[in-house]
N, C-alpha and C positions, 0 to 999 in steps of 0.2 A: 141938482135935480129940483124940480118944483114939487111942492107939497102933494099935488094930485098924482104925480108920477111915483112918489114914495108910497102913497097910499095904495096905488095899483100894485107895486112890487110887494108891499106888505100883504096884500090879498093873495097874490100868487104864492108867496111862501106859506101863508096860512093854509092854502089848498094843499100844498105839498105835505105840510104837517098833518093835515086831516087824513091824507092818503097813508102816511106812515103809521098813524094811529089805528087806521082800519086794518092794515096788514099785520101790525104787531101791537095788540092792546096793552102790552107790558111797557111800551115806551111812555115816558113821562117827560113832558116839556115844562118842567117845574119853573125854570128861570123865566121862560116866556110868560107862563100863566101868572107868575108873581108880579109881572109888570102891570097887569090889569088893563091892558089896551088891546083892542081888536081893530082890524082895518076899517070897520064901519064907523068908528068913533072919529069922525072928521073934525070934531071940535078940539081934539088933542093937537098939540103942537107938532110942527114939522120935525123938530128934534126928538120928540117922544116916538114918533113913527120910525125915524131913522134908527134910534136906539133899539126899538123892538125888532127891526129888520136884522140888525147885526146879532142880537141875542138869539132870535129864531134861526138865523142862518147857522150860527154856531151849533145849536142843538140839532138841527137837521143834519149837519155834517157829522156830528157825533153819532146820530142814528145810522147814517150811511156807513160809518166805520164798522159798525156791527155787521153789515152786509158784505164786507170785504171790498169796498172800493178803495183803491190804493192811495189816491191823492186826497181823500177826504180828511185825513189827519191834519194835513197842512191847511186845508180850507178851514177846518174847525179852529185851529190855533189863530189864524188870521182874523176870522170873524170875532173871536173872543177879544183880540187886541182892539179891533174897531169898535166893539161894543163898549169896552172900557174907556176908550178915547171919547166916544160920543157922550157917555155918562158924565165924564169930567167937563165937557163943553156945556152940557145941560146945567150942571151945578154952577159953572162959572157965570152963565148968563141969567141965573135966577136971582 
């Protein structure tokens, strides 16, 4: 994916996060917020946005689990794996 496409996907997931937070104020996306990256930060690297997407995807899937979506547990686990892999790639290239 190109950086612009990743930023667009990051924005879409951020919108989903915002929706979940509005529906359930108790939800905390702590891992995502700890990254200190938002979709509008276009100066951040492609890898940073990619990592944020996987972390946010994992936390969204976790939030979906609480609402009883059956496959969301597998999605959450896969997003976590992809986030860890991307973090290792980021560390390798720095």
